[in-house]
N, C-alpha and C positions, 0 to 999 in steps of 0.2 A: 345682447348675445354675441352669440360667435359670428353672425352674420354680419355683425356692422363692424369688427375687429378691422383695425386698420394693418396689412402684414407688411413690413421692408426689412429689410437685410439687418438693420439696425438689432432686433430681437435676436440675434446672435451672438450679442457680444455686449448684452448685458454682467455688469462683472458678477461674479458669486450665482448666475443662472443657467444653464442650459437653455435651449428653444424651447421648450413645453413648457418648463417652469415659468419663462417672462409669459408666452401664450395663459397659463392658470392666469398670472395677477392679473391681466385684462378679464377675462374669461373664466370666474372661478368654479371648479366641478361640484361645489355645492349648490351651485342654483339649479341643478341639472338632476338632486335626491329627488326619487319618487318619479323620474318620469321615463321616457322608452333611450336616454340618451345618456344613462346613468353611469353603464361602464366604457362608454366612452371615454379618453382623455382628452385634455385641449386641440393637441395637432390632430387626433382621431375626428373630434368634429371640423373641424376645415377642412379635411379631405372630404367629409359629408354636404359640407358648406358648396366646395367646387363637383362637387359628385365623382371624386377620382374613387374609382375600385380598384384596387390593389391585389387582389388572389379574387380570385373563385369565378362562379359564373358572370358573365361582361365583364370581365378583367379590360381595365385601359390598357393604352399603350402609353409608353414613357412622354411621349411629346402631348398626351392630357396637362402631363405641368405646366407644359409652357404655354397653355390659352392664354393665360392673361400677365402680367408682372406682379401680381399679387398672388397669384398658386403656384409660382416658379418660386416664389420663396422657401414656398414649402419641400422644395425637391431636396433641398440636403439633408432636412431633418428623414427625411425616408428612406434616403441614402444609409445616412450612421446608423440607424436603425437595424433594416438587413443586415449591415455590416455587426452591428453587435449582437447582433442574435446569433449572426452563425458564429460568433468569439464563442456566446455561452454554451454556444449546441457542447463545443468540446473542452471547455476549458476547465483546467486540474486548481481551479482557484476555489471551487467548490470546498476543496480539503481542504483549505488554508481554516487555522482557529479563529484567523484576524483578517478582517482585510481594511488598510488604513489609507486617509486619503490627506497630499501634502500639498504644501504650495511651490516645495521648496525642487529641488535638482537633483538633491541626495537627502539621504537620513543615517542615522545612528541607529545599530540595531541595538536589539533588547537579550540579553539571556537570563536565563532563568537556573539555578542551584539550589538545592539541598545538600543541609548538612546536617549530624549532628543523628540521634537515637529516637525513633518514636516509641519506644515504649515506654514511656513518664515519664517527669519529670521530680524529683525529690524537690524538697523544700529549699529554698537560697541555691539548689543549681543552677546552672546557663541554662537555658531553652535553646530546641534546634533550632536551626536559623534556615529560613528560606530566602536567598540575597538576589534581587534583582538589579540590573547592572547593565550599561550603556557601553557597546563598542569603544574604544579608544578613537578610533578613530571610523568618518563618515565612508558609506558607500554612496555610489554615484548609483541614482537609477537607471535601466538602461531602456534606450528609446527601438522601439519596436514597427516597424515600418512596413505597407505595400502597396506598387499601386496597379491600379487600371489603366493601363490605355484604353481609348474607348473614344471615339470620336461620336459629335452629339449624332452626325447623319448616320454612325453602324448605327446607333442602339433607338433613335426615337420612333421606330414604328414596331420596337419588340414590347409584347405584352410585359405588363410589370410584373405579372408573375413569374414570369422564366425570367428577365432582369434580376430580381429579387435573388433567385435563385445562385446564382452569376454573384450579387455581391457575398450576400451568407456562405456564400466557397469561398471568399476572399478571406473575410472574418474568421472562416477558420484555418483560413491558415495562418493569419498574422498569430490565431490563436497557440497555436500549435510550438510557435517561435518561442510564445512565452511558456508555454508548458517546458520546453526544455531548460527554459533558465531557471525555471522553477526545481526541477528534478536534478541538475547541473546543482544548486546549490545546498540540497537537500543531502546528495550520495557524497560530496566532500567535506560536510559536517558529522555523518553520521557511523555509526560503528558495524565495522565491514566481519559478518560470517562466511566463513571458506565452506565449501562444498566441491569434492569431486562428482565425476559421471552425472547418471542426470539425475533431480532431485527428486527425492521419495517425497511421501505424505509425512515419515517421521519426519525428516527434516523439517519441511515446511512447518509442523505440530514445534518442533523446536524452536523454529526462529518468533512464533507468536508469541511462544511463552518467555522469551529473550529479554521482554522488554520488563525492567523490577518493578515499575511504578507507574508505568503506563500500561495501555490499553492499545493491541496493532487493532485497528480498522479496517483500514486500507493497507491496499498493497499493489507498487507499479510495476508492470513485467513487460518485461523486451519478451516479443510477440511469441518467439519458440519456445520459450520457458512457460508462458502463460498456457502456448498449446500442452506444452508436456504435463503441468498442472490438470487440466483442464482432464486429459485423459486419462488423470488415476483412476482407480475404480473405488475410490473414497467418493469423490465428487458427484457420483451417479447419486447420492443423496439428496443433491443438490437444485436437480434438474427440477422441480416441482417452482421454488424460488427465482429461478431465470425466467422459467415460462409466465410468474405472477411481475418480477421486476424488471425483467430484461435487463438485468445487475449477474454478472459471476460472482456468486459469494461462498464462501469453506464453509465445512461441515460446523466448525468453529467463528464464522460471520466477519471475516475477510472479505470486502470488497477489492476484486480483481480488476487491475485496471490496465490497457495495454497502452503500452509507450515504445512506439519502433524505434526512437534514439536512445534508449540504453543499450549498451554493448550484450552479446550475446551471452545465455545463462548468468543474469541478474535480477534483481528484485528489490524493488525500495518500499518495507514497510514502515507505517506511520501512526499515529494515533490523531487523529483528524482533531479532535479537541481541544491540545496543544502545543501541538507540531511544529506550526510553520505563520508566518506572518506576511500576509503578503503587503506589499506598499505602493499605492497608486501615485503620480503627479500628474496625474491627467485620464479623463474617462477618455473613449476613442475621440479623436477630431480629425477631419476631413477640413479640405479646403474651402469652405462656407462659398466665397463670392466665384470662383472659377465655376461651379455649379451651378450658382443661380443664371448665370450665360448657358447660354442654347449653344454656345461656341466652345465648350468646352471640351479639350481630349485627354482629359487624366482624371480618374480620382482616387485621391492618394486618402490615405487611413493610416494614423498611429498610435500610439499609448505609450507611456513613457511608464514602467514600473520595476520594482526590486521586492527580494525575496528573505526571511530570513529567518534561522531556525531557534525556536525562543525555549527548546524543550529539550536538553541536549538529547534522554534515554526514551525521548518520542521519536527517532528517529535510526532507523537503522535499515543496513545493508545487506544481502545476501548475494555472494557470486560466486560465479565457477571458477576452482582454483586451475 
């Protein structure tokens, strides 16, 4: 049972497993099927064991984690989950066609190209080919990191719900740096289409139709350009879609995403089903040992990742000349 698990910092250093997976090996989720704790994972069961409430009415203070040496072991995982939640809330990786994990610090990107006609193959004629190749050289994964300077004395009396907001904000800031890297890779590899003046609905439609073998379903936009698009009369047809989903979508189904780091007058269109691959060398990493000690004076989080374009026709850019 979850109440009898011995918690120590060694659970963070088991090769091939994160903290929750290591806990689950000692306290399997299957044991709770059909009980009132079926919806809790191994970490959440430990929070219940030590009566630590991280949100809602009766939310505890940060110092509640440090009432015993065992409960203190849970604090790094709480921090990691809050930071990861903040990252996920703004991440563009959701629009990647594939997410790959590697143990290396670099990767060789894949590229997919097609040649030949698809009108039919005559007897004994050569078949049209789709070629998948590895890049000639490896690309290094980029480390993204952010540190929160805060002494234990400064945060110990803070409610966990409020402290979680700060951690999620740190995660969101970290994720935006990753997003910028992703859009830089897409923009560099994309075919550029120029326009003059203010973008029109006809130009947007032509841009959407410019993908010959793929279907554009996501458009990453500079904020001012996105505002211009949303102000088009034709976008009034999509108000109900926005009200129901919270996403801005064009009449022909493109999801618009605001990206402040893109230069003025620029939009990047992509087919999320085959456009880009995200490669992660690590999940979110934090300094576990420091956080278990009540004398920590900083919280550092990092992630290593890279991106590669899989299909050339699946990424295009529209930019003001």
